[in-house]
Steps between C-alpha positions, in 0.01 A plus 500: 500500500605859445573563864726205530703612194536856642609356836755273335643785289509736798678260720745400222597867478537505880238768538250544776139594422585861617796519270311374199217732582734804494652389173162464339353812682222304661421425867632200687139393537463489125794268464364288776159483336657394172702229671190372683303499180246749646537742208661516164702802367373730232624436156745800534628360822533150352724650229707689763539177706611305190750758409639520853551127524604453132223255430210511251146584610417147365748362755327688778163371388632141456450502129871455426785386712780681332707773671738738344800724583495848357810536284403790268775728613779250484745462220507191275808383692329553839185303382724218387667489839158483670384224265816307585441532871147380460622198295759427761239508782277268288792269441487544124795541268508784248 
């Protein structure tokens, strides 16, 4: 569920509910309500959450399990290094 995904992402970033709330400019109670599946965010907030955590809105809504890393401002060489690190972590050869 949406709340479980937000909680997992928040804790993986080592953020408290208060810290996440500040970063998204919402109240701690709002984050708590999301995580307890009491409310869902607006479409605009859903997009903001997805950008903050570098995941798609489909991922947040459990329509797609892919996650991404924003590399737009990196050079081709830097992106190649990141890709190699990911392959090394996954145990794949280039």
